C-alpha positions as CSV (number, residue, x, y, z in Angstrom):
1,X,21.1,84.9,-92.4
2,X,22.5,88.2,-93.9
3,X,20.1,90.3,-95.8
4,X,19.5,88.8,-99.3
5,X,20.0,91.1,-101.9
6,X,20.2,88.7,-105.0
7,X,20.7,85.8,-106.9
8,X,17.2,84.4,-107.1
9,X,18.1,82.2,-110.2
10,X,20.6,80.4,-108.0
11,X,20.3,76.9,-106.4
12,X,22.9,75.3,-104.3
13,X,23.1,71.6,-103.8
14,X,25.0,70.1,-100.7
15,X,22.9,66.7,-100.6
16,X,25.3,64.8,-102.7
17,X,28.3,66.3,-104.7
18,X,28.4,69.9,-104.2
19,X,26.8,71.7,-107.4
20,X,25.2,75.0,-108.4
21,X,22.8,75.8,-110.4
22,X,21.7,79.1,-112.6
23,X,18.3,79.6,-114.0
24,X,18.1,75.6,-114.2
25,X,21.6,75.0,-115.6
26,X,24.7,73.6,-113.7
27,X,27.3,76.0,-113.2
28,X,30.8,75.4,-114.0
29,X,32.5,76.2,-110.5
30,X,36.0,76.0,-111.5
31,X,38.8,74.1,-109.8
32,X,38.6,72.0,-106.7
33,X,39.9,74.6,-104.5
34,X,37.5,77.3,-106.0
35,X,34.5,74.9,-105.5
36,X,35.7,74.1,-102.1
37,X,35.6,77.8,-101.2
38,X,32.2,78.2,-102.1
39,X,31.1,75.0,-100.6
40,X,32.4,76.5,-97.1
41,X,30.5,79.6,-98.0
42,X,27.1,77.9,-98.6
43,X,27.6,76.1,-95.5
44,X,28.1,79.5,-93.8
45,X,25.7,81.5,-95.5
46,X,24.7,84.5,-94.3
47,X,27.9,84.7,-92.0
48,X,31.1,86.4,-92.6
49,X,33.8,83.9,-93.0
50,X,37.3,85.4,-92.3
51,X,40.2,85.4,-95.2
52,X,42.4,83.8,-92.3
53,X,39.9,81.0,-91.6
54,X,39.5,80.3,-95.3
55,X,42.9,80.0,-96.2
56,X,43.4,77.5,-93.0
57,X,40.3,75.7,-94.2
58,X,41.7,75.1,-97.9
59,X,45.1,74.7,-97.1
60,X,45.1,73.0,-93.8
61,X,46.8,75.4,-92.0
62,X,49.7,75.5,-94.4
63,X,48.7,78.4,-96.9
64,X,51.2,78.9,-99.9
65,X,52.7,82.4,-99.9
66,X,50.1,83.5,-102.7
67,X,47.3,82.2,-101.0
68,X,45.3,85.6,-100.3
69,X,46.0,86.1,-104.0
70,X,44.3,82.9,-104.9
71,X,41.4,83.4,-102.9
72,X,40.7,86.7,-104.3
73,X,41.0,85.4,-107.6
74,X,38.7,82.7,-106.6
75,X,36.0,85.1,-105.3
76,X,36.4,87.0,-108.5
77,X,35.8,83.8,-110.7
78,X,32.7,83.0,-108.4
79,X,31.2,86.3,-108.5
80,X,31.2,85.7,-112.8
81,X,29.5,82.7,-112.3
82,X,27.2,83.8,-109.9
83,X,26.1,86.9,-110.9
84,X,26.8,86.8,-114.8
85,X,25.1,90.0,-115.9
86,X,26.4,92.0,-112.8
87,X,28.7,95.2,-114.5
88,X,32.0,95.5,-114.1
89,X,32.9,97.4,-110.9
90,X,29.3,97.1,-109.6
91,X,29.3,95.8,-105.7
92,X,28.6,92.1,-105.9
93,X,25.2,91.3,-104.3
94,X,25.4,87.6,-103.8
95,X,29.4,86.9,-102.7
96,X,29.8,90.2,-100.8
97,X,33.1,91.5,-99.3
98,X,32.6,92.0,-95.8
99,X,35.4,92.7,-93.3
100,X,37.0,90.8,-92.1
101,X,36.2,88.2,-95.3
102,X,33.5,87.1,-97.5
103,X,29.7,86.3,-97.0
104,X,27.6,84.7,-99.4
105,X,23.9,86.4,-99.4
106,X,21.1,83.8,-100.2
107,X,17.9,82.8,-99.0
108,X,17.2,79.3,-97.1
109,X,14.8,78.3,-100.3
110,X,18.4,78.5,-102.6
111,X,19.9,75.4,-100.6
112,X,18.9,71.9,-100.7
113,X,19.6,71.2,-97.3
114,X,17.5,74.0,-96.0
115,X,14.6,73.0,-98.3
116,X,14.8,69.7,-97.0
117,X,14.5,70.8,-93.4
118,X,11.6,73.0,-94.1
119,X,9.7,70.4,-95.8
120,X,10.6,67.9,-92.9
121,X,9.6,70.3,-90.5
122,X,5.9,71.1,-92.5
123,X,5.4,67.3,-92.8
124,X,5.8,66.9,-88.9
125,X,3.2,69.8,-88.2
126,X,1.0,68.1,-91.1
127,X,1.1,64.8,-89.3
128,X,0.9,66.3,-85.9
129,X,-2.5,68.2,-87.3
130,X,-4.0,65.0,-88.3
131,X,-3.1,65.2,-92.1
132,X,-0.8,61.8,-92.6
133,X,-1.0,62.1,-96.3
134,X,0.0,65.6,-96.7
135,X,2.9,64.6,-94.4
136,X,3.7,61.6,-96.4
137,X,4.0,63.7,-99.7
138,X,6.1,66.5,-97.8
139,X,8.6,63.6,-96.5
140,X,8.3,62.2,-100.0
141,X,9.5,65.7,-101.7
142,X,12.3,66.1,-99.0
143,X,13.8,62.8,-99.7
144,X,13.9,63.5,-103.3
145,X,16.4,66.3,-102.4
146,X,19.1,64.0,-101.3
147,X,21.3,63.1,-103.9
148,X,24.2,61.2,-101.7
149,X,26.0,62.4,-99.0
150,X,26.5,65.9,-98.0
151,X,29.4,67.4,-99.5
152,X,30.5,64.2,-101.0
153,X,33.3,65.4,-103.0
154,X,34.8,67.1,-100.1
155,X,34.7,63.8,-97.9
156,X,38.7,63.7,-97.2
157,X,38.8,67.2,-96.4
158,X,39.3,68.3,-92.7
159,X,37.1,71.5,-93.2
160,X,34.1,69.0,-94.3
161,X,34.7,66.6,-91.8
162,X,32.4,68.3,-89.1
163,X,29.9,69.7,-91.5
164,X,28.9,66.7,-93.6
165,X,27.7,64.3,-90.5
166,X,26.5,67.3,-89.1
167,X,25.0,69.3,-91.8
168,X,21.4,68.5,-91.1
169,X,21.9,69.7,-87.4
170,X,24.2,72.9,-88.1
171,X,21.6,74.1,-90.5
172,X,18.7,73.1,-88.6
173,X,19.9,74.7,-85.6
174,X,20.9,78.2,-87.6
175,X,17.5,78.4,-88.7
176,X,15.9,77.7,-85.3
177,X,18.3,80.0,-83.4
178,X,18.9,77.4,-80.9
179,X,22.5,78.2,-79.9
180,X,25.9,76.3,-80.6
181,X,25.0,73.0,-81.1
182,X,27.3,71.7,-78.5
183,X,27.2,67.9,-77.5
184,X,25.5,67.3,-81.1
185,X,27.0,65.0,-83.5
């Protein structure tokens, strides 16, 4: 993941309807396309998502004439939500502009899907180490993070079609640095 520079009070939920909490309070993420933009960036956290790709994902390869301006406005609004105390004109630390697009700079423990994977991995290690009670408790904590189907509110969106069923594999693979995940479903 890219250098994490801020947003420690942020928590991102992918395991169910998409949500973001700031210091324990659910954040208002605005209209559907703005929410979708942030969801895409959370799934791709730590990686630059080019503006052209965002346009294709958000508007199904048929962006309106003002699509770039819309993305810029969405990013501006999301920055206000994600970093409410950031002074005007100060560089964004969480949702940063990085050529040729945008990158979300957050820690793994800020994403429920990644916390799930860490807890499941630890439970596996506990079981292998002869600690079945610790493993059971870890799995219980991991399962408690699930609130429904991943990215449930975006189930009909083509961009969410691939990440939803493969969300666990993609995020696990990225952390394990195991390659592209080709052949996985």
